[in-house]
Backbone as JSON, one array per atom type, in Angstrom:
{
  "sequence": "AYALGAQGRFDEASSEVATLQSLGSRAAVPAAIVHVLGSLLSAHQGRDEDATGHLAVARGLAMQLGDRGAEADVDLFAALFAVERGDYARARAVARRAERAGVQAPVEIMRARRSALAQLLAGIADARAGDLDAARERLAILRRLDVNSDPFQQSWQRGLSGEIALASGDLDAAEQA",
  "N": [[6.79, -32.59, 8.8], [5.37, -30.8, 7.48], [2.76, -31.31, 8.11], [2.87, -30.81, 10.85], [3.25, -28.04, 10.82], [0.82, -27.23, 9.63], [-0.94, -27.59, 11.58], [-0.3, -25.65, 13.18], [1.83, -25.87, 14.75], [4.54, -24.68, 14.86], [7.13, -24.48, 15.82], [7.98, -27.16, 16.3], [7.63, -28.15, 13.7], [9.58, -26.58, 12.23], [11.8, -27.59, 13.5], [11.74, -30.16, 12.62], [12.19, -29.68, 9.75], [14.71, -28.55, 9.97], [16.08, -30.84, 10.85], [15.93, -32.6, 8.74], [17.32, -31.15, 6.89], [19.86, -31.26, 8.01], [20.5, -33.82, 7.91], [20.7, -34.37, 5.28], [21.34, -36.23, 2.31], [20.97, -38.68, 3.67], [18.63, -38.5, 4.81], [16.83, -39.41, 2.8], [15.12, -37.85, 1.49], [14.73, -35.66, -1.1], [16.73, -32.79, -1.48], [15.62, -30.57, -2.63], [13.03, -30.86, -2.17], [12.95, -30.7, 0.58], [13.52, -27.98, 0.82], [11.24, -26.92, -0.39], [9.26, -27.74, 1.56], [10.33, -26.29, 3.63], [9.65, -23.78, 2.57], [6.87, -23.83, 2.46], [6.35, -23.96, 5.11], [7.38, -21.51, 6.08], [5.76, -19.79, 4.68], [3.27, -20.23, 5.8], [3.72, -19.04, 8.2], [3.9, -16.47, 7.6], [6.26, -15.43, 6.71], [7.28, -14.35, 4.16], [9.71, -13.57, 2.71], [11.51, -15.66, 3.56], [10.26, -17.69, 2.5], [10.14, -17.35, -0.15], [12.88, -17.36, -0.63], [13.55, -20.09, 0.15], [12.17, -21.42, -2.02], [13.7, -20.41, -4.22], [16.22, -21.57, -3.79], [15.39, -24.29, -3.93], [14.48, -24.39, -6.65], [16.84, -23.9, -7.84], [18.43, -26.28, -7.2], [16.82, -28.2, -8.46], [17.25, -27.5, -11.13], [19.96, -27.96, -11.34], [20.02, -30.68, -11.1], [18.74, -31.16, -13.59], [16.03, -31.62, -13.53], [13.23, -31.16, -14.86], [10.54, -31.45, -14.18], [10.52, -31.19, -11.35], [11.39, -28.43, -11.28], [9.2, -27.32, -12.43], [7.25, -27.85, -10.49], [8.2, -26.35, -8.29], [7.94, -23.94, -9.34], [5.26, -23.72, -9.66], [4.51, -23.61, -6.97], [5.56, -21.05, -6.32], [3.94, -19.49, -7.98], [1.46, -19.97, -6.87], [2.0, -18.74, -4.27], [2.38, -16.18, -5.12], [-0.11, -15.5, -6.11], [-1.7, -15.66, -3.64], [-0.46, -13.36, -2.36], [-1.32, -11.36, -3.91], [0.21, -10.6, -6.04], [-0.24, -10.44, -9.06], [0.81, -10.18, -11.62], [3.3, -11.4, -11.26], [2.54, -13.93, -10.71], [1.3, -14.89, -13.03], [3.48, -14.73, -14.77], [5.3, -16.66, -13.62], [3.79, -18.82, -13.57], [3.44, -19.29, -16.35], [6.22, -20.0, -16.82], [6.4, -22.37, -15.33], [4.68, -24.03, -16.77], [6.04, -24.37, -19.08], [8.28, -25.74, -18.37], [7.01, -28.01, -17.26], [6.0, -29.41, -19.29], [7.86, -31.07, -20.05], [7.86, -33.25, -18.54], [8.21, -36.72, -17.6], [5.89, -38.39, -17.53], [2.74, -38.62, -18.88], [0.25, -37.89, -17.6], [1.14, -36.24, -15.57], [2.26, -34.17, -17.0], [0.07, -33.04, -18.19], [-1.43, -32.35, -15.86], [0.39, -30.51, -14.59], [0.41, -28.44, -16.47], [-2.2, -27.91, -16.47], [-2.64, -26.99, -13.76], [-0.95, -24.85, -13.72], [-2.36, -23.2, -15.68], [-4.56, -22.8, -14.14], [-3.61, -21.3, -11.92], [-2.66, -19.06, -13.14], [-5.02, -18.24, -14.42], [-6.7, -17.49, -12.17], [-5.14, -15.44, -11.21], [-5.28, -13.68, -13.42], [-8.3, -13.25, -13.37], [-8.62, -12.09, -10.9], [-7.18, -9.76, -11.28], [-8.81, -8.46, -12.97], [-8.84, -9.12, -15.71], [-10.83, -10.56, -17.44], [-11.29, -11.83, -19.9], [-8.85, -12.95, -20.5], [-8.88, -14.81, -18.45], [-10.99, -16.35, -18.96], [-10.06, -17.49, -21.4], [-8.01, -19.01, -20.36], [-9.53, -20.88, -18.99], [-10.8, -22.16, -21.04], [-8.54, -23.4, -22.2], [-7.84, -25.12, -20.01], [-10.04, -26.82, -20.11], [-9.51, -28.07, -22.53], [-7.2, -29.31, -22.01], [-7.92, -31.42, -20.37], [-8.29, -34.35, -21.2], [-9.02, -36.83, -20.23], [-11.09, -36.79, -18.48], [-10.09, -36.14, -15.82], [-10.39, -36.16, -12.4], [-8.97, -34.26, -10.84], [-8.35, -32.22, -12.5], [-10.9, -31.46, -13.35], [-11.9, -30.41, -11.04], [-10.35, -28.21, -10.83], [-11.17, -26.8, -13.02], [-13.75, -26.14, -12.24], [-13.14, -24.39, -10.1], [-11.83, -22.29, -11.27], [-13.88, -21.41, -12.97], [-15.65, -20.51, -10.88], [-13.94, -18.52, -9.71], [-13.94, -16.62, -11.97], [-16.67, -16.08, -12.23], [-17.12, -14.82, -9.73], [-15.44, -12.62, -9.92], [-16.79, -11.43, -11.87], [-19.07, -10.49, -10.74], [-21.13, -12.16, -10.44], [-22.64, -13.7, -8.25], [-24.2, -15.95, -7.73], [-23.58, -17.8, -9.8], [-20.96, -18.11, -9.0], [-21.13, -19.45, -6.58], [-22.4, -21.82, -7.38], [-20.32, -22.98, -8.83]],
  "CA": [[7.09, -31.33, 9.09], [4.2, -29.87, 6.9], [1.45, -31.6, 9.01], [2.86, -29.97, 12.11], [3.0, -26.68, 10.41], [-0.65, -26.97, 9.24], [-1.61, -27.73, 12.84], [0.18, -24.41, 13.94], [2.89, -26.31, 15.65], [5.58, -24.14, 14.02], [8.5, -24.74, 16.41], [8.13, -28.57, 16.02], [7.83, -28.18, 12.19], [10.87, -25.97, 11.97], [12.76, -28.53, 14.09], [11.66, -31.28, 11.58], [12.81, -29.3, 8.56], [16.1, -28.46, 10.25], [16.63, -32.21, 10.97], [15.88, -33.12, 7.34], [18.43, -30.5, 6.23], [21.07, -31.66, 8.47], [20.7, -35.22, 7.45], [21.17, -34.4, 3.84], [20.99, -37.42, 1.57], [20.62, -39.69, 4.5], [17.08, -38.42, 5.14], [15.99, -40.06, 1.89], [14.24, -36.85, 0.91], [15.53, -34.85, -1.85], [17.0, -31.47, -0.86], [14.74, -29.59, -3.16], [11.73, -31.13, -1.37], [13.08, -30.15, 1.98], [13.41, -26.54, 0.74], [9.81, -26.61, -0.55], [8.66, -27.87, 2.88], [10.67, -25.03, 4.37], [8.87, -22.63, 1.94], [5.45, -23.8, 2.9], [6.2, -23.6, 6.58], [7.66, -20.06, 6.17], [4.57, -19.05, 4.18], [2.27, -20.48, 6.83], [4.06, -18.17, 9.45], [3.88, -15.08, 7.14], [7.66, -15.17, 6.47], [7.31, -14.41, 2.72], [11.01, -13.55, 2.21], [12.05, -16.82, 3.74], [9.47, -18.77, 1.69], [10.66, -17.13, -1.52], [14.36, -17.95, -0.52], [13.56, -21.54, 0.01], [11.81, -21.85, -3.33], [14.85, -20.25, -5.08], [17.09, -22.71, -3.52], [14.83, -25.58, -4.5], [14.41, -24.3, -8.08], [18.27, -24.11, -8.31], [18.79, -27.64, -6.98], [16.16, -28.9, -9.55], [17.88, -27.1, -12.32], [21.29, -28.65, -11.29], [19.73, -32.03, -11.5], [18.06, -31.28, -14.85], [14.8, -32.18, -13.29], [12.25, -30.14, -15.33], [9.33, -31.63, -13.47], [10.67, -30.53, -10.13], [11.36, -26.96, -11.62], [7.71, -26.89, -12.69], [6.55, -27.96, -9.23], [8.61, -25.21, -7.53], [7.3, -22.66, -10.0], [3.8, -23.74, -9.26], [4.36, -23.14, -5.61], [5.89, -19.65, -6.39], [2.82, -18.88, -8.63], [0.42, -19.89, -5.76], [2.29, -17.8, -3.22], [2.14, -14.89, -5.77], [-1.59, -15.3, -6.04], [-1.93, -15.28, -2.39], [0.08, -11.97, -2.04], [-1.9, -10.4, -4.8], [1.11, -10.19, -6.98], [-0.85, -11.32, -10.23], [1.73, -10.21, -12.82], [4.42, -12.4, -11.03], [1.83, -15.3, -10.69], [1.14, -15.16, -14.38], [4.78, -15.12, -15.38], [5.87, -17.9, -12.99], [2.79, -20.0, -14.1], [3.93, -19.63, -17.74], [7.48, -20.69, -16.56], [6.03, -23.74, -14.75], [4.07, -24.6, -17.85], [7.07, -24.62, -20.15], [9.09, -26.82, -17.67], [6.17, -29.12, -16.88], [5.65, -30.17, -20.58], [8.93, -31.96, -20.32], [7.82, -34.27, -17.48], [8.25, -38.06, -18.39], [4.73, -39.02, -17.47], [1.72, -37.74, -19.56], [-0.75, -37.32, -16.68], [1.83, -35.22, -14.92], [2.59, -33.09, -17.92], [-1.12, -32.41, -18.29], [-1.78, -31.77, -14.55], [1.14, -29.38, -14.37], [-0.03, -27.48, -17.4], [-3.58, -27.41, -15.97], [-2.46, -26.12, -12.6], [-0.37, -23.45, -14.26], [-3.46, -22.44, -16.26], [-5.59, -22.5, -13.07], [-3.14, -20.23, -11.13], [-2.6, -17.78, -14.01], [-6.42, -17.82, -14.54], [-7.01, -16.87, -10.99], [-4.55, -14.13, -11.31], [-6.11, -12.89, -14.49], [-9.66, -12.81, -12.87], [-8.51, -11.17, -9.73], [-6.66, -8.61, -11.79], [-9.79, -7.8, -13.77], [-8.66, -9.43, -17.04], [-11.77, -11.7, -17.42], [-11.19, -12.44, -21.21], [-7.65, -13.86, -20.36], [-9.14, -15.75, -17.44], [-11.87, -17.33, -19.85], [-9.26, -18.31, -22.38], [-7.29, -20.06, -19.62], [-10.49, -21.94, -18.64], [-10.98, -23.01, -22.3], [-7.29, -24.2, -22.24], [-8.01, -26.03, -18.94], [-10.92, -27.92, -20.54], [-8.88, -28.89, -23.71], [-6.13, -30.23, -21.42], [-8.58, -32.56, -19.67], [-8.83, -35.32, -22.26], [-9.46, -38.08, -19.58], [-11.94, -36.45, -17.3], [-9.29, -36.34, -14.53], [-11.05, -35.46, -11.15], [-8.28, -33.08, -10.28], [-8.59, -31.03, -13.5], [-12.28, -30.97, -13.39], [-12.16, -29.48, -9.77], [-9.7, -26.9, -11.07], [-12.03, -25.98, -13.99], [-14.9, -25.48, -11.51], [-12.43, -23.48, -9.25], [-11.57, -21.17, -12.1], [-15.1, -20.95, -13.23], [-15.98, -19.76, -9.64], [-13.24, -17.22, -9.72], [-14.41, -15.76, -13.05], [-18.03, -15.67, -11.8], [-16.92, -13.98, -8.65], [-14.86, -11.29, -10.5], [-17.83, -10.77, -12.79], [-20.1, -10.12, -9.88], [-22.18, -13.16, -10.55], [-22.43, -14.43, -6.91], [-24.9, -17.26, -7.9], [-22.6, -18.66, -10.59], [-19.66, -18.36, -8.24], [-21.59, -20.42, -5.54], [-22.6, -23.07, -8.06], [-19.17, -23.51, -9.43]],
  "C": [[5.81, -30.41, 8.51], [2.96, -30.06, 7.78], [1.6, -30.78, 10.3], [2.59, -28.45, 11.9], [1.59, -26.35, 10.26], [-1.37, -27.03, 10.46], [-1.15, -26.52, 13.75], [1.25, -24.75, 14.91], [4.31, -25.98, 15.04], [6.98, -24.53, 14.51], [8.91, -26.19, 16.15], [8.39, -28.7, 14.56], [9.16, -27.72, 11.83], [11.99, -27.01, 12.44], [12.8, -29.8, 13.01], [12.44, -30.85, 10.31], [14.27, -29.28, 8.75], [16.92, -29.89, 10.24], [16.93, -32.77, 9.62], [17.15, -32.4, 6.62], [19.82, -30.87, 6.69], [21.43, -33.08, 8.07], [21.08, -35.38, 6.0], [20.5, -35.67, 3.15], [20.43, -38.56, 2.38], [19.21, -39.73, 4.87], [16.2, -39.07, 4.03], [14.92, -39.14, 1.37], [14.99, -35.86, 0.08], [15.73, -33.41, -1.42], [16.05, -30.5, -1.37], [13.28, -29.72, -2.48], [11.78, -30.6, 0.06], [12.94, -28.62, 1.87], [11.95, -26.1, 0.36], [8.98, -26.74, 0.68], [8.98, -26.57, 3.68], [9.8, -23.75, 3.91], [7.45, -22.65, 2.47], [5.28, -23.55, 4.32], [6.37, -22.15, 6.74], [6.29, -19.34, 5.75], [3.39, -19.22, 5.01], [2.4, -19.43, 7.93], [4.16, -16.66, 8.9], [5.2, -14.61, 6.78], [7.86, -15.25, 5.04], [8.78, -14.44, 2.2], [11.71, -14.97, 2.46], [11.44, -17.9, 2.8], [9.94, -18.55, 0.24], [12.11, -17.59, -1.67], [14.46, -19.44, -0.59], [13.14, -22.12, -1.44], [13.03, -21.58, -4.36], [15.89, -21.17, -4.96], [16.63, -24.02, -4.19], [14.82, -25.59, -5.96], [15.93, -24.49, -8.64], [18.78, -25.5, -8.17], [18.07, -28.5, -8.17], [16.84, -28.77, -10.87], [19.37, -27.79, -12.49], [21.1, -30.03, -11.67], [19.05, -32.32, -12.89], [16.61, -31.9, -14.62], [13.62, -31.13, -13.57], [10.87, -30.28, -14.56], [9.42, -31.0, -12.07], [10.72, -29.01, -10.26], [9.89, -26.47, -11.67], [7.08, -26.88, -11.39], [6.94, -26.71, -8.42], [7.93, -24.0, -8.03], [5.94, -22.56, -9.66], [3.52, -23.22, -7.81], [4.56, -21.59, -5.53], [4.66, -18.9, -7.04], [1.69, -18.75, -7.59], [0.72, -18.9, -4.65], [2.1, -16.36, -3.87], [0.72, -14.41, -5.85], [-1.98, -14.85, -4.6], [-1.5, -13.94, -1.81], [-0.55, -11.03, -2.89], [-0.98, -9.82, -5.84], [0.8, -10.93, -8.33], [0.05, -11.28, -11.36], [2.82, -11.25, -12.55], [3.66, -13.82, -11.09], [1.68, -15.67, -12.13], [2.48, -15.5, -14.99], [5.41, -16.39, -14.91], [5.04, -19.04, -13.43], [3.18, -20.39, -15.47], [5.32, -20.4, -17.77], [7.26, -22.1, -16.3], [5.51, -24.51, -15.91], [5.06, -25.13, -18.78], [7.96, -25.73, -19.5], [8.24, -28.02, -17.55], [5.89, -29.94, -18.14], [6.74, -31.18, -20.79], [8.91, -33.13, -19.27], [7.61, -35.73, -18.21], [6.81, -38.7, -18.4], [3.52, -38.14, -17.93], [0.72, -37.08, -18.65], [-0.1, -36.12, -15.91], [2.09, -33.91, -15.73], [1.18, -32.31, -18.0], [-1.68, -31.83, -17.01], [-0.85, -30.6, -14.22], [0.68, -28.23, -15.18], [-1.43, -26.95, -16.91], [-3.52, -26.52, -14.8], [-1.85, -24.84, -12.92], [-1.43, -22.71, -14.87], [-4.34, -21.93, -15.1], [-4.93, -21.21, -12.43], [-3.07, -18.98, -11.97], [-4.06, -17.23, -14.26], [-6.98, -17.13, -13.36], [-6.42, -15.54, -10.89], [-5.25, -13.15, -12.27], [-7.48, -12.33, -13.95], [-9.54, -11.82, -11.82], [-7.81, -9.82, -10.1], [-7.64, -7.84, -12.75], [-9.76, -8.24, -15.18], [-9.49, -10.66, -17.34], [-11.65, -12.4, -18.8], [-10.03, -13.42, -21.12], [-8.05, -15.0, -19.44], [-9.97, -16.89, -18.18], [-11.12, -18.12, -20.77], [-8.47, -19.33, -21.65], [-8.28, -21.28, -19.23], [-10.73, -22.7, -19.88], [-9.68, -23.93, -22.41], [-7.41, -25.38, -21.24], [-8.87, -27.17, -19.48], [-10.24, -28.65, -21.72], [-7.77, -29.75, -23.09], [-6.68, -31.45, -20.76], [-9.12, -33.54, -20.65], [-9.34, -36.66, -21.59], [-10.36, -37.84, -18.49], [-11.35, -36.64, -15.99], [-10.13, -35.44, -13.53], [-10.32, -34.21, -10.74], [-8.5, -31.86, -11.23], [-9.86, -30.61, -13.59], [-12.5, -30.04, -12.24], [-11.48, -28.26, -10.12], [-10.49, -26.07, -12.17], [-13.19, -25.32, -13.2], [-14.35, -24.24, -10.67], [-12.37, -22.15, -10.08], [-12.89, -20.55, -12.64], [-15.73, -20.03, -12.09], [-15.35, -18.45, -9.56], [-13.67, -16.15, -10.79], [-15.82, -15.2, -12.7], [-17.92, -14.59, -10.8], [-16.41, -12.53, -9.07], [-15.88, -10.7, -11.33], [-18.97, -10.23, -12.02], [-21.21, -11.04, -9.97], [-22.06, -14.12, -9.31], [-23.19, -15.87, -6.98], [-24.06, -18.23, -8.68], [-21.39, -19.17, -9.87], [-19.96, -19.47, -7.31], [-21.83, -21.74, -6.24], [-21.4, -23.77, -8.63], [-18.45, -24.4, -8.37]]
}
């Protein structure tokens, strides 16, 4: 469904999501994930209210199951959407919530990655809102979280460095990041 949406084939993608929803547990795809897919598809189509609604349902399902990792994942998507909409206060708040939930993940690398991604999204929001000191602090936290030279985390560090440089007006450093 997501691949179809990414190709702009929204009718087909919507049909796939509807099929997954109607199949329920027989689809072998957790209901929360189906709602995250619905959210991504809605966001691609500019239907922000639908995207937000899908994420709220997904978060509720994750909470019912006691799946803190899934809660964190849903919150990370919500933070991403908030950054895209320019709602930086919401992005920071939801990223903090994602980080708190994500630290309870059962696998260490996922705890670190969720925390790092939360810092990245909140740092982007900080930089775009003009709070460069907070963004730099988040970059420092990102670097401390990366204890194993994780390529994902390293790319997020470069991305946040670029956002900070761009917000500072240093176009050369932004391009190099």
